[in-house]
Biopython code that builds the backbone (N, CA, C, O; Angstrom):
import numpy as np
from Bio.PDB.StructureBuilder import StructureBuilder

atoms = [
    (1, "MET", "N", (-10.147, -20.782, -4.048)),
    (1, "MET", "CA", (-8.914, -20.706, -3.489)),
    (1, "MET", "C", (-8.387, -19.503, -3.715)),
    (1, "MET", "O", (-8.500, -18.955, -4.812)),
    (2, "LEU", "N", (-7.727, -18.939, -2.654)),
    (2, "LEU", "CA", (-7.158, -17.583, -2.670)),
    (2, "LEU", "C", (-5.688, -17.670, -3.536)),
    (2, "LEU", "O", (-4.877, -18.587, -3.410)),
    (3, "ASN", "N", (-5.547, -16.556, -4.399)),
    (3, "ASN", "CA", (-4.380, -16.307, -5.188)),
    (3, "ASN", "C", (-3.088, -16.157, -4.278)),
    (3, "ASN", "O", (-3.022, -15.255, -3.444)),
    (4, "SER", "N", (-2.188, -16.963, -4.445)),
    (4, "SER", "CA", (-0.993, -16.971, -3.485)),
    (4, "SER", "C", (0.006, -15.847, -3.966)),
    (4, "SER", "O", (1.042, -15.713, -3.315)),
    (5, "THR", "N", (-0.187, -15.156, -4.885)),
    (5, "THR", "CA", (0.804, -14.071, -5.101)),
    (5, "THR", "C", (0.378, -12.734, -4.398)),
    (5, "THR", "O", (1.116, -11.762, -4.239)),
    (6, "ILE", "N", (-0.859, -12.835, -4.025)),
    (6, "ILE", "CA", (-1.360, -11.467, -3.405)),
    (6, "ILE", "C", (-1.813, -11.786, -1.795)),
    (6, "ILE", "O", (-2.651, -12.653, -1.548)),
    (7, "ASP", "N", (-1.334, -11.200, -1.017)),
    (7, "ASP", "CA", (-1.563, -11.517, 0.512)),
    (7, "ASP", "C", (-2.837, -10.899, 0.765)),
    (7, "ASP", "O", (-2.767, -9.695, 1.009)),
    (8, "TYR", "N", (-4.069, -11.454, 0.771)),
    (8, "TYR", "CA", (-5.351, -10.907, 0.991)),
    (8, "TYR", "C", (-5.454, -10.730, 2.597)),
    (8, "TYR", "O", (-6.239, -9.918, 3.085)),
    (9, "ALA", "N", (-4.684, -11.472, 3.314)),
    (9, "ALA", "CA", (-4.940, -11.321, 4.805)),
    (9, "ALA", "C", (-4.214, -10.170, 5.298)),
    (9, "ALA", "O", (-4.577, -9.682, 6.368)),
    (10, "MET", "N", (-3.159, -9.628, 4.614)),
    (10, "MET", "CA", (-2.388, -8.377, 4.925)),
    (10, "MET", "C", (-3.351, -7.169, 4.340)),
    (10, "MET", "O", (-3.499, -6.109, 4.948)),
    (11, "ILE", "N", (-3.866, -7.412, 3.314)),
    (11, "ILE", "CA", (-4.769, -6.218, 2.643)),
    (11, "ILE", "C", (-6.040, -6.065, 3.706)),
    (11, "ILE", "O", (-6.573, -4.999, 4.015)),
    (12, "GLY", "N", (-6.325, -7.122, 4.091)),
    (12, "GLY", "CA", (-7.523, -7.091, 5.075)),
    (12, "GLY", "C", (-7.104, -6.240, 6.284)),
    (12, "GLY", "O", (-7.736, -5.257, 6.672)),
    (13, "LYS", "N", (-5.940, -6.727, 6.860)),
    (13, "LYS", "CA", (-5.439, -6.054, 7.939)),
    (13, "LYS", "C", (-5.193, -4.633, 7.940)),
    (13, "LYS", "O", (-5.415, -3.918, 8.917)),
    (14, "ARG", "N", (-4.676, -4.180, 6.704)),
    (14, "ARG", "CA", (-4.520, -2.747, 6.356)),
    (14, "ARG", "C", (-5.777, -2.013, 6.274)),
    (14, "ARG", "O", (-5.854, -0.831, 6.610)),
    (15, "ILE", "N", (-6.785, -2.702, 5.824)),
    (15, "ILE", "CA", (-8.237, -2.035, 5.524)),
    (15, "ILE", "C", (-8.820, -1.795, 7.071)),
    (15, "ILE", "O", (-9.304, -0.720, 7.426)),
    (16, "LYS", "N", (-8.697, -2.964, 7.934)),
    (16, "LYS", "CA", (-9.285, -2.962, 9.208)),
    (16, "LYS", "C", (-8.525, -1.892, 10.110)),
    (16, "LYS", "O", (-9.197, -1.077, 10.742)),
    (17, "ASN", "N", (-7.166, -1.881, 10.178)),
    (17, "ASN", "CA", (-6.430, -0.913, 10.792)),
    (17, "ASN", "C", (-6.974, 0.457, 10.475)),
    (17, "ASN", "O", (-7.522, 1.166, 11.319)),
    (18, "LYS", "N", (-6.785, 0.806, 9.154)),
    (18, "LYS", "CA", (-7.269, 2.212, 8.717)),
    (18, "LYS", "C", (-8.604, 2.610, 8.948)),
    (18, "LYS", "O", (-8.839, 3.801, 9.152)),
    (19, "ARG", "N", (-9.666, 1.625, 8.942)),
    (19, "ARG", "CA", (-11.068, 1.743, 9.224)),
    (19, "ARG", "C", (-11.150, 1.920, 10.961)),
    (19, "ARG", "O", (-11.745, 2.864, 11.481)),
    (20, "THR", "N", (-10.613, 1.100, 11.558)),
    (20, "THR", "CA", (-10.644, 1.392, 13.075)),
    (20, "THR", "C", (-9.948, 2.715, 13.297)),
    (20, "THR", "O", (-10.583, 3.611, 13.853)),
    (21, "GLU", "N", (-8.738, 2.914, 12.924)),
    (21, "GLU", "CA", (-7.991, 4.234, 13.171)),
    (21, "GLU", "C", (-8.880, 5.330, 12.746)),
    (21, "GLU", "O", (-8.639, 6.389, 13.325)),
    (22, "SER", "N", (-9.829, 5.361, 11.903)),
    (22, "SER", "CA", (-10.677, 6.397, 11.402)),
    (22, "SER", "C", (-11.831, 6.353, 12.079)),
    (22, "SER", "O", (-12.703, 7.185, 11.829)),
    (23, "LYS", "N", (-12.004, 5.444, 12.975)),
    (23, "LYS", "CA", (-13.413, 5.121, 13.803)),
    (23, "LYS", "C", (-14.576, 5.055, 12.932)),
    (23, "LYS", "O", (-15.660, 5.601, 13.137)),
    (24, "ILE", "N", (-14.250, 4.344, 11.956)),
    (24, "ILE", "CA", (-15.616, 3.773, 10.974)),
    (24, "ILE", "C", (-15.808, 2.435, 11.265)),
    (24, "ILE", "O", (-14.944, 1.561, 11.184)),
    (25, "THR", "N", (-17.218, 2.262, 11.682)),
    (25, "THR", "CA", (-17.617, 0.782, 11.785)),
    (25, "THR", "C", (-17.672, 0.079, 10.316)),
    (25, "THR", "O", (-17.642, 0.658, 9.230)),
    (26, "GLN", "N", (-17.753, -1.201, 10.545)),
    (26, "GLN", "CA", (-17.930, -1.961, 9.373)),
    (26, "GLN", "C", (-19.360, -1.542, 8.747)),
    (26, "GLN", "O", (-19.481, -1.280, 7.550)),
    (27, "GLU", "N", (-20.316, -1.506, 9.566)),
    (27, "GLU", "CA", (-21.660, -1.138, 9.272)),
    (27, "GLU", "C", (-21.798, 0.135, 8.309)),
    (27, "GLU", "O", (-22.392, 0.095, 7.231)),
    (28, "LYS", "N", (-21.165, 1.280, 8.843)),
    (28, "LYS", "CA", (-21.056, 2.522, 8.206)),
    (28, "LYS", "C", (-20.346, 2.438, 7.059)),
    (28, "LYS", "O", (-20.740, 3.072, 6.081)),
    (29, "MET", "N", (-19.239, 1.680, 6.990)),
    (29, "MET", "CA", (-18.381, 1.592, 5.585)),
    (29, "MET", "C", (-19.167, 0.781, 4.488)),
    (29, "MET", "O", (-19.150, 1.084, 3.295)),
    (30, "SER", "N", (-19.896, -0.345, 5.051)),
    (30, "SER", "CA", (-20.643, -1.046, 4.176)),
    (30, "SER", "C", (-21.813, -0.280, 3.672)),
    (30, "SER", "O", (-22.145, -0.458, 2.500)),
    (31, "ASN", "N", (-22.440, 0.504, 4.377)),
    (31, "ASN", "CA", (-23.665, 1.400, 3.899)),
    (31, "ASN", "C", (-23.035, 2.585, 2.941)),
    (31, "ASN", "O", (-23.604, 2.897, 1.895)),
    (32, "ASP", "N", (-22.051, 3.098, 3.292)),
    (32, "ASP", "CA", (-21.489, 4.069, 2.485)),
    (32, "ASP", "C", (-20.844, 3.507, 0.900)),
    (32, "ASP", "O", (-20.880, 4.194, -0.121)),
    (33, "LEU", "N", (-20.377, 2.380, 0.974)),
    (33, "LEU", "CA", (-19.900, 1.732, -0.136)),
    (33, "LEU", "C", (-20.709, 0.849, -0.922)),
    (33, "LEU", "O", (-20.353, 0.366, -1.997)),
    (34, "ASN", "N", (-21.987, 0.621, -0.262)),
    (34, "ASN", "CA", (-22.933, -0.314, -0.736)),
    (34, "ASN", "C", (-22.519, -1.434, -1.036)),
    (34, "ASN", "O", (-22.751, -1.959, -2.125)),
    (35, "LEU", "N", (-21.666, -2.100, 0.136)),
    (35, "LEU", "CA", (-21.230, -3.306, 0.100)),
    (35, "LEU", "C", (-21.754, -4.172, 1.471)),
    (35, "LEU", "O", (-22.030, -3.551, 2.497)),
    (36, "SER", "N", (-21.857, -5.514, 1.414)),
    (36, "SER", "CA", (-22.642, -6.022, 2.828)),
    (36, "SER", "C", (-21.476, -5.906, 3.895)),
    (36, "SER", "O", (-20.264, -5.789, 3.710)),
    (37, "THR", "N", (-22.187, -5.974, 5.034)),
    (37, "THR", "CA", (-21.053, -6.101, 6.219)),
    (37, "THR", "C", (-20.397, -7.380, 6.196)),
    (37, "THR", "O", (-19.199, -7.497, 6.455)),
    (38, "PHE", "N", (-21.165, -8.363, 5.887)),
    (38, "PHE", "CA", (-20.503, -9.607, 5.907)),
    (38, "PHE", "C", (-19.375, -9.563, 4.755)),
    (38, "PHE", "O", (-18.339, -10.159, 5.050)),
    (39, "TYR", "N", (-19.413, -9.011, 3.615)),
    (39, "TYR", "CA", (-18.415, -8.961, 2.546)),
    (39, "TYR", "C", (-17.260, -8.133, 3.189)),
    (39, "TYR", "O", (-16.111, -8.527, 2.991)),
    (40, "ILE", "N", (-17.468, -7.039, 3.928)),
    (40, "ILE", "CA", (-16.364, -6.346, 4.456)),
    (40, "ILE", "C", (-15.585, -7.013, 5.431)),
    (40, "ILE", "O", (-14.360, -6.910, 5.503)),
    (41, "SER", "N", (-16.390, -7.791, 6.283)),
    (41, "SER", "CA", (-15.822, -8.709, 7.273)),
    (41, "SER", "C", (-15.077, -9.714, 6.622)),
    (41, "SER", "O", (-13.950, -9.924, 7.070)),
    (42, "LYS", "N", (-15.500, -10.437, 5.578)),
    (42, "LYS", "CA", (-14.569, -11.252, 4.817)),
    (42, "LYS", "C", (-13.177, -10.781, 4.315)),
    (42, "LYS", "O", (-12.130, -11.400, 4.502)),
    (43, "ILE", "N", (-13.304, -9.598, 3.651)),
    (43, "ILE", "CA", (-12.242, -9.026, 3.076)),
    (43, "ILE", "C", (-11.247, -8.644, 4.301)),
    (43, "ILE", "O", (-10.040, -8.823, 4.134)),
    (44, "GLU", "N", (-11.674, -8.179, 5.389)),
    (44, "GLU", "CA", (-10.805, -7.521, 6.505)),
    (44, "GLU", "C", (-10.025, -9.041, 7.219)),
    (44, "GLU", "O", (-8.934, -9.071, 7.787)),
    (45, "ASN", "N", (-10.924, -10.170, 6.987)),
    (45, "ASN", "CA", (-10.243, -11.414, 7.622)),
    (45, "ASN", "C", (-9.384, -12.100, 6.508)),
    (45, "ASN", "O", (-8.801, -13.136, 6.829)),
    (46, "GLY", "N", (-9.254, -11.650, 5.293)),
    (46, "GLY", "CA", (-8.517, -12.163, 4.242)),
    (46, "GLY", "C", (-9.283, -13.473, 3.953)),
    (46, "GLY", "O", (-8.519, -14.394, 3.665)),
    (47, "LYS", "N", (-10.481, -13.768, 3.956)),
    (47, "LYS", "CA", (-11.171, -14.747, 3.373)),
    (47, "LYS", "C", (-11.854, -14.603, 2.018)),
    (47, "LYS", "O", (-12.394, -15.529, 1.412)),
    (48, "SER", "N", (-11.770, -13.334, 1.610)),
    (48, "SER", "CA", (-12.259, -12.830, 0.215)),
    (48, "SER", "C", (-11.000, -12.559, -0.693)),
    (48, "SER", "O", (-9.894, -12.404, -0.175)),
    (49, "CYS", "N", (-11.176, -12.509, -1.976)),
    (49, "CYS", "CA", (-10.430, -11.983, -3.007)),
    (49, "CYS", "C", (-10.990, -10.778, -3.793)),
    (49, "CYS", "O", (-11.277, -10.896, -4.984)),
    (50, "PRO", "N", (-11.129, -9.718, -3.179)),
    (50, "PRO", "CA", (-11.966, -8.481, -3.677)),
    (50, "PRO", "C", (-11.212, -8.175, -5.203)),
    (50, "PRO", "O", (-10.067, -8.561, -5.436)),
    (51, "THR", "N", (-11.882, -7.569, -5.997)),
    (51, "THR", "CA", (-11.555, -7.136, -7.277)),
    (51, "THR", "C", (-10.618, -5.876, -6.963)),
    (51, "THR", "O", (-10.656, -5.165, -5.958)),
    (52, "LEU", "N", (-9.731, -5.770, -8.116)),
    (52, "LEU", "CA", (-9.032, -4.472, -8.077)),
    (52, "LEU", "C", (-10.081, -3.067, -7.929)),
    (52, "LEU", "O", (-9.882, -2.105, -7.187)),
    (53, "ASP", "N", (-10.961, -3.223, -8.640)),
    (53, "ASP", "CA", (-12.015, -2.201, -8.591)),
    (53, "ASP", "C", (-12.579, -1.876, -7.170)),
    (53, "ASP", "O", (-12.773, -0.725, -6.778)),
    (54, "THR", "N", (-12.826, -3.019, -6.425)),
    (54, "THR", "CA", (-13.260, -3.063, -4.973)),
    (54, "THR", "C", (-12.238, -2.349, -4.079)),
    (54, "THR", "O", (-12.476, -1.424, -3.303)),
    (55, "LEU", "N", (-11.060, -2.938, -4.320)),
    (55, "LEU", "CA", (-9.912, -2.491, -3.470)),
    (55, "LEU", "C", (-9.608, -0.954, -3.732)),
    (55, "LEU", "O", (-9.219, -0.277, -2.780)),
    (56, "SER", "N", (-9.764, -0.398, -4.936)),
    (56, "SER", "CA", (-9.476, 0.996, -5.309)),
    (56, "SER", "C", (-10.610, 1.788, -4.656)),
    (56, "SER", "O", (-10.307, 2.884, -4.184)),
    (57, "ILE", "N", (-11.960, 1.346, -4.564)),
    (57, "ILE", "CA", (-13.087, 1.906, -3.925)),
    (57, "ILE", "C", (-12.867, 2.090, -2.302)),
    (57, "ILE", "O", (-13.072, 3.133, -1.682)),
    (58, "ILE", "N", (-12.433, 0.919, -1.789)),
    (58, "ILE", "CA", (-12.180, 0.893, -0.278)),
    (58, "ILE", "C", (-10.894, 1.782, -0.248)),
    (58, "ILE", "O", (-10.865, 2.557, 0.707)),
    (59, "ALA", "N", (-10.001, 1.822, -0.958)),
    (59, "ALA", "CA", (-8.786, 2.677, -0.668)),
    (59, "ALA", "C", (-9.160, 4.254, -0.770)),
    (59, "ALA", "O", (-8.793, 5.072, 0.074)),
    (60, "ASN", "N", (-9.809, 4.521, -1.724)),
    (60, "ASN", "CA", (-10.422, 5.809, -1.849)),
    (60, "ASN", "C", (-11.218, 6.335, -0.655)),
    (60, "ASN", "O", (-11.136, 7.446, -0.133)),
    (61, "TYR", "N", (-12.008, 5.299, -0.330)),
    (61, "TYR", "CA", (-12.845, 5.640, 0.917)),
    (61, "TYR", "C", (-12.145, 5.925, 2.090)),
    (61, "TYR", "O", (-12.477, 6.868, 2.808)),
    (62, "LEU", "N", (-11.136, 5.137, 2.364)),
    (62, "LEU", "CA", (-10.297, 5.327, 3.496)),
    (62, "LEU", "C", (-9.113, 6.101, 3.485)),
    (62, "LEU", "O", (-8.308, 6.158, 4.415)),
    (63, "GLU", "N", (-9.019, 6.772, 2.266)),
    (63, "GLU", "CA", (-7.994, 7.900, 1.917)),
    (63, "GLU", "C", (-6.500, 7.101, 1.994)),
    (63, "GLU", "O", (-5.467, 7.683, 2.325)),
    (64, "LEU", "N", (-6.563, 5.741, 1.650)),
    (64, "LEU", "CA", (-5.410, 5.016, 1.445)),
    (64, "LEU", "C", (-4.629, 5.053, -0.008)),
    (64, "LEU", "O", (-5.381, 5.100, -0.981)),
    (65, "ASP", "N", (-3.451, 5.040, -0.229)),
    (65, "ASP", "CA", (-2.656, 4.785, -1.590)),
    (65, "ASP", "C", (-3.079, 3.305, -1.732)),
    (65, "ASP", "O", (-2.975, 2.475, -0.830)),
    (66, "LEU", "N", (-3.547, 3.081, -2.915)),
    (66, "LEU", "CA", (-4.001, 1.795, -3.567)),
    (66, "LEU", "C", (-2.698, 0.860, -3.489)),
    (66, "LEU", "O", (-2.794, -0.292, -3.065)),
    (67, "ALA", "N", (-1.567, 1.362, -3.883)),
    (67, "ALA", "CA", (-0.389, 0.527, -3.939)),
    (67, "ALA", "C", (0.097, 0.289, -2.373)),
    (67, "ALA", "O", (0.807, -0.704, -2.211)),
    (68, "PHE", "N", (-0.158, 0.962, -1.383)),
    (68, "PHE", "CA", (0.104, 0.730, -0.186)),
    (68, "PHE", "C", (-0.928, -0.250, 0.487)),
    (68, "PHE", "O", (-0.609, -0.961, 1.440)),
    (69, "LEU", "N", (-2.164, -0.243, -0.061)),
    (69, "LEU", "CA", (-3.167, -1.264, 0.469)),
    (69, "LEU", "C", (-2.627, -2.593, -0.167)),
    (69, "LEU", "O", (-2.483, -3.578, 0.557)),
    (70, "ILE", "N", (-2.399, -2.633, -1.180)),
    (70, "ILE", "CA", (-1.976, -3.907, -1.750)),
    (70, "ILE", "C", (-0.487, -4.540, -1.526)),
    (70, "ILE", "O", (-0.256, -5.748, -1.562)),
    (71, "THR", "N", (0.325, -3.685, -1.329)),
    (71, "THR", "CA", (1.700, -4.106, -1.309)),
    (71, "THR", "C", (2.471, -3.885, 0.116)),
    (71, "THR", "O", (3.537, -4.431, 0.403)),
    (72, "GLY", "N", (1.683, -2.914, 1.029)),
    (72, "GLY", "CA", (2.405, -2.516, 2.088)),
    (72, "GLY", "C", (3.182, -1.163, 2.105)),
    (72, "GLY", "O", (3.328, -0.438, 3.090)),
    (73, "THR", "N", (3.683, -0.938, 0.772)),
    (73, "THR", "CA", (4.417, 0.198, 0.506)),
    (73, "THR", "C", (3.890, 1.042, -0.433)),
    (73, "THR", "O", (3.042, 0.660, -1.240)),
    (74, "SER", "N", (4.375, 2.301, -0.390)),
    (74, "SER", "CA", (3.922, 3.373, -1.233)),
    (74, "SER", "C", (4.769, 4.462, -1.846)),
    (74, "SER", "O", (5.447, 5.238, -1.173)),
    (75, "THR", "N", (4.698, 4.473, -3.017)),
    (75, "THR", "CA", (5.615, 5.496, -3.802)),
    (75, "THR", "C", (5.519, 6.757, -3.298)),
    (75, "THR", "O", (6.450, 7.555, -3.407)),
    (76, "LEU", "N", (4.179, 7.105, -2.595)),
    (76, "LEU", "CA", (4.009, 8.331, -2.049)),
    (76, "LEU", "C", (4.782, 8.715, -0.727)),
    (76, "LEU", "O", (4.914, 9.876, -0.342)),
    (77, "GLU", "N", (5.279, 7.600, -0.078)),
    (77, "GLU", "CA", (6.068, 7.804, 1.051)),
    (77, "GLU", "C", (7.524, 7.991, 0.785)),
    (77, "GLU", "O", (8.074, 7.302, -0.074)),
    (78, "LYS", "N", (8.229, 8.951, 1.524)),
    (78, "LYS", "CA", (9.538, 9.326, 1.167)),
    (78, "LYS", "C", (10.391, 7.923, 1.493)),
    (78, "LYS", "O", (11.273, 7.549, 0.721)),
    (79, "ASN", "N", (10.062, 7.212, 2.658)),
    (79, "ASN", "CA", (10.815, 6.143, 2.665)),
    (79, "ASN", "C", (10.865, 5.039, 1.777)),
    (79, "ASN", "O", (11.616, 4.079, 1.945)),
    (80, "TYR", "N", (10.037, 5.171, 0.788)),
    (80, "TYR", "CA", (10.017, 4.179, -0.225)),
    (80, "TYR", "C", (11.097, 4.320, -1.013)),
    (80, "TYR", "O", (11.689, 3.303, -1.376)),
    (81, "TYR", "N", (11.551, 5.621, -1.423)),
    (81, "TYR", "CA", (12.540, 6.212, -2.123)),
    (81, "TYR", "C", (13.807, 5.783, -1.391)),
    (81, "TYR", "O", (14.780, 5.323, -1.989)),
    (82, "LEU", "N", (13.754, 5.950, -0.095)),
    (82, "LEU", "CA", (15.223, 5.812, 0.601)),
    (82, "LEU", "C", (15.490, 4.276, 0.591)),
    (82, "LEU", "O", (16.601, 3.771, 0.424)),
    (83, "LYS", "N", (14.366, 3.625, 0.784)),
    (83, "LYS", "CA", (14.716, 2.042, 0.656)),
    (83, "LYS", "C", (15.227, 1.586, -0.790)),
    (83, "LYS", "O", (16.159, 0.782, -0.800)),
    (84, "GLN", "N", (14.757, 1.983, -1.893)),
    (84, "GLN", "CA", (15.176, 1.918, -2.985)),
    (84, "GLN", "C", (16.649, 2.522, -3.356)),
    (84, "GLN", "O", (17.483, 1.960, -4.066)),
    (85, "LEU", "N", (16.752, 3.520, -2.853)),
    (85, "LEU", "CA", (18.287, 4.179, -2.972)),
    (85, "LEU", "C", (19.261, 3.283, -2.218)),
    (85, "LEU", "O", (20.352, 2.974, -2.696)),
    (86, "ASP", "N", (18.860, 2.898, -1.096)),
    (86, "ASP", "CA", (19.542, 2.007, -0.139)),
    (86, "ASP", "C", (19.921, 0.753, -0.889)),
    (86, "ASP", "O", (21.104, 0.412, -0.882)),
    (87, "GLU", "N", (19.036, 0.048, -1.526)),
    (87, "GLU", "CA", (18.971, -1.241, -2.304)),
    (87, "GLU", "C", (20.000, -0.848, -3.466)),
    (87, "GLU", "O", (20.962, -1.593, -3.646)),
    (88, "ILE", "N", (19.873, 0.041, -4.087)),
    (88, "ILE", "CA", (20.880, 0.223, -5.215)),
    (88, "ILE", "C", (22.340, 0.620, -4.838)),
    (88, "ILE", "O", (23.330, 0.233, -5.460)),
    (89, "CYS", "N", (22.359, 1.436, -3.749)),
    (89, "CYS", "CA", (23.699, 1.757, -3.252)),
    (89, "CYS", "C", (24.297, 0.560, -2.491)),
    (89, "CYS", "O", (25.523, 0.615, -2.386)),
    (90, "SER", "N", (23.787, -0.353, -2.020)),
    (90, "SER", "CA", (24.180, -1.471, -1.429)),
    (90, "SER", "C", (24.986, -2.402, -2.595)),
    (90, "SER", "O", (25.876, -3.199, -2.298)),
    (91, "LYS", "N", (24.598, -2.199, -3.726)),
    (91, "LYS", "CA", (25.174, -3.152, -4.843)),
    (91, "LYS", "C", (26.251, -2.489, -5.808)),
    (91, "LYS", "O", (26.923, -3.076, -6.656)),
    (92, "ALA", "N", (26.266, -1.159, -5.496)),
    (92, "ALA", "CA", (27.375, -0.329, -6.138)),
    (92, "ALA", "C", (28.894, -0.464, -5.620)),
    (92, "ALA", "O", (29.185, -0.870, -4.495)),
    (93, "THR", "N", (29.693, -0.120, -6.466)),
    (93, "THR", "CA", (31.137, -0.099, -5.974)),
    (93, "THR", "C", (31.262, 1.304, -5.626)),
    (93, "THR", "O", (30.335, 2.099, -5.778)),
    (94, "ASN", "N", (32.604, 1.671, -5.077)),
    (94, "ASN", "CA", (32.749, 3.069, -4.625)),
    (94, "ASN", "C", (32.804, 3.896, -5.733)),
    (94, "ASN", "O", (32.524, 5.076, -5.521)),
    (95, "LYS", "N", (33.106, 3.562, -6.906)),
    (95, "LYS", "CA", (33.189, 4.431, -7.952)),
    (95, "LYS", "C", (31.789, 4.683, -8.577)),
    (95, "LYS", "O", (31.555, 5.760, -9.125)),
    (96, "GLN", "N", (30.954, 3.799, -8.506)),
    (96, "GLN", "CA", (29.596, 3.973, -8.862)),
    (96, "GLN", "C", (28.855, 4.690, -7.886)),
    (96, "GLN", "O", (27.877, 5.365, -8.209)),
    (97, "LEU", "N", (29.309, 4.575, -6.547)),
    (97, "LEU", "CA", (28.724, 5.293, -5.565)),
    (97, "LEU", "C", (29.004, 6.870, -5.621)),
    (97, "LEU", "O", (28.161, 7.688, -5.251)),
    (98, "ASN", "N", (30.277, 7.224, -6.123)),
    (98, "ASN", "CA", (30.643, 8.518, -6.419)),
    (98, "ASN", "C", (29.786, 9.155, -7.440)),
    (98, "ASN", "O", (29.283, 10.264, -7.264)),
    (99, "LEU", "N", (29.615, 8.410, -8.566)),
    (99, "LEU", "CA", (28.963, 8.779, -9.677)),
    (99, "LEU", "C", (27.422, 9.244, -9.362)),
    (99, "LEU", "O", (26.859, 10.270, -9.744)),
    (100, "ILE", "N", (26.882, 8.122, -8.506)),
    (100, "ILE", "CA", (25.416, 8.208, -7.958)),
    (100, "ILE", "C", (25.356, 9.698, -7.433)),
    (100, "ILE", "O", (24.532, 10.535, -7.801)),
    (101, "ILE", "N", (26.392, 9.893, -6.489)),
    (101, "ILE", "CA", (26.303, 11.228, -5.567)),
    (101, "ILE", "C", (26.493, 12.382, -6.478)),
    (101, "ILE", "O", (25.845, 13.408, -6.268)),
    (102, "LYS", "N", (27.407, 12.300, -7.569)),
    (102, "LYS", "CA", (27.583, 13.510, -8.449)),
    (102, "LYS", "C", (26.235, 13.694, -9.241)),
    (102, "LYS", "O", (25.728, 14.813, -9.156)),
    (103, "ILE", "N", (25.630, 12.809, -9.949)),
    (103, "ILE", "CA", (24.372, 12.758, -10.363)),
    (103, "ILE", "C", (23.246, 13.485, -9.631)),
    (103, "ILE", "O", (22.589, 14.414, -10.099)),
    (104, "ALA", "N", (23.099, 12.885, -8.305)),
    (104, "ALA", "CA", (22.178, 13.423, -7.636)),
    (104, "ALA", "C", (22.223, 14.760, -7.094)),
    (104, "ALA", "O", (21.213, 15.406, -6.813)),
    (105, "LYS", "N", (23.502, 15.197, -6.941)),
    (105, "LYS", "CA", (23.834, 16.721, -6.854)),
    (105, "LYS", "C", (23.518, 17.453, -7.855)),
    (105, "LYS", "O", (22.870, 18.489, -7.706)),
    (106, "THR", "N", (23.950, 16.998, -9.084)),
    (106, "THR", "CA", (23.428, 17.723, -10.258)),
    (106, "THR", "C", (22.064, 18.083, -10.510)),
    (106, "THR", "O", (21.668, 19.197, -10.856)),
    (107, "ILE", "N", (21.263, 16.891, -10.277)),
    (107, "ILE", "CA", (19.884, 16.924, -10.379)),
    (107, "ILE", "C", (19.222, 17.842, -9.234)),
    (107, "ILE", "O", (18.163, 18.364, -9.583)),
    (108, "LEU", "N", (19.597, 18.090, -8.116)),
    (108, "LEU", "CA", (19.253, 18.852, -7.156)),
    (108, "LEU", "C", (19.517, 20.367, -7.367)),
    (108, "LEU", "O", (18.797, 21.273, -6.946)),
    (109, "GLU", "N", (20.655, 20.501, -8.079)),
    (109, "GLU", "CA", (20.937, 21.936, -8.553)),
    (109, "GLU", "C", (20.004, 22.550, -9.513)),
    (109, "GLU", "O", (19.981, 23.773, -9.656)),
    (110, "GLU", "N", (19.324, 21.855, -10.098)),
    (110, "GLU", "CA", (18.527, 22.306, -11.466)),
    (110, "GLU", "C", (17.366, 23.289, -10.633)),
    (110, "GLU", "O", (16.493, 23.883, -11.266)),
]
sb = StructureBuilder()
sb.init_structure("model")
sb.init_model(0)
sb.init_chain("A")
sb.init_seg("    ")
for serial, (resi, resn, name, xyz) in enumerate(atoms, 1):
    if name == "N":
        sb.init_residue(resn, " ", resi, " ")
    sb.init_atom(name, np.array(xyz, "f"), 0.0, 1.0, " ", f" {name:<3s}", serial, name[0])
structure = sb.get_structure()
């Protein structure tokens, strides 16, 4: 049974998208990583629950951020921080927003 808290189908899609974008066949990837082509196929189709170690090896091979591979977002992307700030600011009062702006400006002046 697949773990319901981790979307293995989406992880598989991200792997397949990056692999095909990089023009790497399943056969080449399986040979390079010493994994079977069948197993790579099962991962890409969301039919397998690879270990974190295996996902890390695949992410490294495909030059993907492991966090992005698992969650679809990455702290390495500027957009991640913009989303976080937007979420924080949407909950803040005008007084809090002014304080956030002052703090941000102070940090940037350092």
